[in-house]
Structure formats: structure tokens, C-alpha cells
C-alpha positions in Angstrom: -0.2 -0.1 0.3 1.3 3.2 -0.9 2.8 5.5 2.3 2.8 8.9 2.8 6.4 9.2 1.1 4.8 8.0 -1.5 1.6 9.8 -1.5 3.2 12.9 -1.1 6.0 12.1 -4.0 2.9 11.9 -6.1 1.8 15.3 -4.7 4.8 16.9 -5.6 4.9 15.5 -8.9 1.3 16.1 -9.9 0.8 19.6 -8.4 2.7 21.8 -11.1 0.9 20.2 -13.9 -2.5 21.3 -12.4 -2.5 24.8 -10.1 -3.6 27.1 -11.7 -5.5 25.0 -14.1 -9.0 24.8 -14.8 -11.3 21.9 -14.5 -12.6 21.3 -17.9 -14.9 17.7 -16.8 -14.3 15.2 -14.5 -15.2 11.8 -16.7 -16.0 8.6 -13.6 -15.7 5.7 -15.5 -16.5 3.3 -12.5 -18.5 5.3 -10.1 -17.8 1.8 -7.5 -14.4 2.1 -5.6 -14.1 1.2 -1.7 -16.8 4.6 -1.6 -19.1 4.8 -4.1 -17.9 8.2 -5.7 -20.5 11.2 -5.1 -21.6 12.8 -7.8 -20.9 16.2 -6.0 -17.3 16.0 -7.1 -18.8 18.1 -10.2 -18.6 20.6 -8.5 -15.2 21.3 -9.3 -16.5 21.6 -12.7 -15.2 25.0 -14.5 -12.9 25.8 -11.1 -9.5 26.7 -11.0 -7.1 24.1 -8.8 -5.7 26.7 -6.2 -3.3 24.4 -4.8 -2.9 20.1 -4.2 -2.5 19.1 -0.7 -1.7 16.7 1.4 -3.3 15.1 4.4 -2.3 12.0 5.7 -2.3 9.8 3.1 -5.4 12.2 1.4 -4.9 14.0 -1.5 -7.0 17.5 -1.5 -6.9 18.7 -5.4 -8.2 23.1 -3.9 -10.9 25.0 -6.0 -12.7 28.4 -4.3 -16.0 25.8 -3.8 -14.1 22.5 -2.1 -11.9 20.1 -2.4 -11.6 16.5 -4.7 -9.8 14.2 -2.2 -8.2 11.3 -3.4 -7.1 8.6 -1.6 -4.9 5.7 -3.6 -5.8 2.4 -1.6 -4.2 -0.1 -2.0 -2.4 0.2 -5.6 -3.8 3.4 -6.9 -2.1 5.7 -9.1 -2.2 8.9 -10.7 -0.6 10.1 -13.7 -0.6 13.6 -16.1 -1.5 12.4 -19.3 -3.3 13.9 -22.9 -6.5 13.8 -22.6 -6.4 11.5 -25.9 -4.2 9.3 -24.2 -5.6 5.9 -24.8 -7.8 4.4 -22.1 -6.0 1.4 -20.0 -7.7 -1.2 -17.9 -8.5 0.4 -14.0 -8.6 3.9 -15.5 -10.9 4.9 -13.6 -11.0 8.5 -13.2 -10.3 11.6 -15.4 -10.1 15.1 -14.2 -9.8 16.7 -17.3 -7.9 20.3 -17.3 -8.7 23.1 -20.2 -5.0 22.7 -21.2 -5.5 19.3 -22.8 -4.2 17.9 -20.3 -5.7 15.2 -17.2 -4.9 13.7 -14.4 -5.8 10.0 -14.3 -6.4 7.4 -11.7 -5.5 4.0 -12.1 -6.5 1.9 -9.3 -7.1 -2.6 -10.1 -7.7 -3.7 -6.4 -10.5 -0.5 -6.2 -9.6 0.5 -2.7 -8.8 4.0 -3.2 -11.3 6.9 -3.0 -12.7 9.9 -4.7 -15.2 12.0 -2.5 -15.4 16.0 -2.1 -15.2 18.5 0.9 -17.2 21.4 0.2 -15.3 24.7 1.0 -16.4 26.4 4.4 -17.8 23.1 6.0 -16.8 20.6 8.8 -14.4 18.1 7.8 -15.2 14.8 6.5 -15.3 11.8 9.0 -12.0 10.8 7.4 -10.0 13.7 8.3 -11.6 14.7 11.0 -10.0 12.8 13.8 -6.3 13.1 12.2 -3.1 13.3 14.3 -0.5 16.0 13.6 1.4 15.4 10.3 4.9 13.9 11.0 7.1 16.9 9.4 5.5 19.2 11.1 6.4 21.1 14.8 3.0 19.5 16.1 4.6 16.6 16.2 7.4 15.5 18.9 8.6 12.7 21.6 6.5 15.5 24.4 3.3 14.1 22.4 4.2 10.6 21.7 5.5 10.4 25.4 2.4 12.0 27.5 -0.3 10.3 24.7 1.5 7.6 25.7 0.7 6.6 29.5 0.2 3.8 30.8 -1.1 1.8 27.6 -0.3 -1.7 27.3 -0.9 -2.3 23.3 2.5 -2.2 21.6 5.2 0.8 21.0 5.1 -0.3 17.0 0.5 -0.4 16.9 0.9 3.2 18.8 2.8 5.4 16.5 1.0 3.9 13.8 -2.5 5.0 15.2 -3.6 8.1 12.9 -5.1 9.7 15.9 -1.6 9.7 17.4 0.0 10.4 14.1 -0.7 10.4 10.4 1.3 8.2 7.9 3.8 6.0 9.7 2.8 3.5 8.5 4.1 -0.1 9.2 7.4 0.0 6.9 8.8 3.2 8.0 7.3 2.1 11.5 9.5 -0.3 11.2 12.6 1.4 9.9 12.2 4.5 13.0 12.0 2.3 15.5 15.0 0.4 14.3 16.8 3.7 14.5 15.8 4.9 17.8 16.8 1.4 19.1 13.2 0.4 20.3 12.1 -2.8 20.6 8.6 -3.4 18.7 6.9 -5.2 20.2 7.6 -3.2 23.8 4.7 -1.6 25.8 4.2 1.6 24.4 3.5 3.1 28.3 6.6 1.8 29.1 8.7 3.7 26.2 10.6 6.6 28.2 10.8 10.3 27.5 14.3 10.6 26.2 13.5 7.0 24.1 9.9 8.6 22.5 12.4 11.6 21.5 14.7 9.9 19.4 11.7 8.0 18.2 9.9 11.2 17.3 13.1 12.5 15.2 13.7 9.1 14.1 10.4 9.1 12.0 11.2 12.2 10.9 14.0 11.8 9.4 13.3 8.4 8.0 10.2 9.5 6.4 11.8 12.7 5.3 14.9 10.6 3.6 11.8 8.4 1.4 10.5 11.2 0.4 13.9 12.3 -1.3 14.3 9.0 -2.7 11.0 9.0 -4.0 9.3 6.7 -1.4 10.0 3.2 -1.1 9.9 0.1 -4.7 6.6 -1.8 -3.7 5.2 -4.4 -6.3 1.6 -1.8 -7.0 4.1 1.5 -6.3 5.2 4.3 -8.8 6.0 7.9 -9.4 3.5 10.4 -10.8 6.5 9.4 -13.6 5.8 6.4 -13.9 9.3 5.8 -12.2 10.1 3.6 -9.1 11.0 4.6 -5.5 14.4 3.7 -4.4 14.3 4.4 -0.4 13.9 0.4 -1.0 17.8 0.4 -1.5 18.8 1.4 1.6 16.0 -0.8 4.3 17.8 -0.9 7.7 14.9 -4.3 8.6 12.4 -4.1 6.6 11.8 -7.4 4.6 15.2 -8.3 5.7 14.4 -11.7 7.9 17.1 -14.0 8.6 19.7 -11.6 6.6 22.4 -9.6 8.8 21.6 -6.9 11.0 23.7 -3.7 8.8 24.8 -2.6 12.4 25.5 -5.7 14.4 25.3 -8.4 11.8 22.7 -10.6 14.1 20.2 -11.5 12.4 17.1 -9.2 11.6 13.9 -11.1 13.5 10.8 -10.9 12.2 7.1 -11.1 14.2 3.5 -10.2 13.1 2.3 -8.0 15.3 -0.8 -5.9 15.1 -1.7 -8.4 12.3 1.6 -6.7 10.5 4.5 -8.0 9.8 7.9 -6.1 11.6 11.4 -6.4 11.2 13.2 -5.8 13.8 17.1 -6.8 15.6 17.8 -7.9 19.0 20.8 -6.7 19.4 20.2 -3.4 18.4 16.5 -2.5 19.5 15.7 -3.0 23.9 
């Protein structure tokens, strides 16, 4: 599943092609994605795109009357193409622009979304309860420490909770915990404030570097320009079960935490 760095890379790729362009038409070929595409998305037709933002793993295409909200789901991708580019299988939505280009949303598994948020109204439920963005000053070790007190769930699950902080998906949680030297199995409430400060810094560093590298090469993910991400070449523990730790050379361990594959080093993470 595309995680925050992949979504941010997509945003950076499509933004220059969309901002200040007027939406000419929105063509919906498949209305039934994760949720049915509401007819209100057509309100954006005729409006100028003011900005392309990201909130957690959602992309928001802003106009003066509201925002189109896109989610890539498990396997979705966005491409900027000429309007007359032949349609491929699973090309479900086209956001056509007056300059002859269109933003094309392809989603083989149909777990993605295209929704509408009217300007000035209460955020839709999907966005309302989200925690802070990890690459902002609103997220730090103090927040993690204060919210974790008396919590018995594993720290890996804790930092993957979107109400605590958004966008720390499975890959980047494993990598951040390794960088901070924190055992992913440890109860969130047992982690010290100092350890959380290291963990928050690690999350910021890992995510920022992944964005710089174009995301992680996953089976279903490519960048907006069709190229893969390169962060996978630098993964320290994720997907490396049985291989030597790059720091201590002990074998990387694998286990299931919260129904997700987790990877860590017994010696480096305490």
C-alpha cells in the first residue's frame, strides 16, 4: 500500500501540472471504488485549481468551492497525460483540464477513493480525527510520551495510530524503531520520554529521506512519472528477515504485531 512518502511524492509530481489550471470535466468510468464516488465531485468542474495538498495519505485538490479528495488505496496511481491518451484497464477517473491535459486515476483493486469536501464545511469524518503531520512541529517526542502513558499496546501499533500521528505506515514504523533503537514489541506506556524523543526524530528523518528518494519500491507503486521509488535499496530491517543486521550483523527477526509483518534486530533494539 502506498504510504505517506509515496503519496507525498505523487503530490509533488502532479502539483506543477494542476495548480492554476481550470477543470474542464470530470469523467467517472467506475463509480464504485472503496466508497461510491459522489455526484458532488462535479461541483469542481469549471473551477480553477488553487492548490494540491496532502493530509495523511489523502490528496486534496483545492478549488474555491471545495476539494476533491483522492486516496490511492492499495494499488492506485495518478498520471498526468494528454486528454486523448488511450484509456487503459482500471483507469477509473479523469480530471480533465483546459490545457488539454488530465489527471488520470488508475486503481486495479478499487480500494482507492475519490470524494468531495465542500469549502467552509466541517471536514468529512475521514479527515476530522487525524493526528498531526509527522514532518511538522506539532509532532514531537513529548506528544508521544504524554499520549502513551498507561497504554499496553505495542509501541509499533501506537505510532501507526493515525490519531497519534498520521502517515507512519508499516515499513516506516519498522525503520524508525530500528533507527531509534526501540523494540517494536515493547508496551507504549513503558517507553521513556528520552526514547520517544529519539523515536520522533527518527520518524521525521526516515520519512523525509524516503520522500527525497521517491518512496519505496513496492509491487504496486510507481511515482507519478511512472518511475519506481528507491528507498527500498536502503531499508535497514523491513523485509530482511534472516539477513544480517547492517549494524551488528545478528540476523534480522520477523514477527507479526497487530496483524502486520514486523522486522527488528534483537541486539540493536531494546
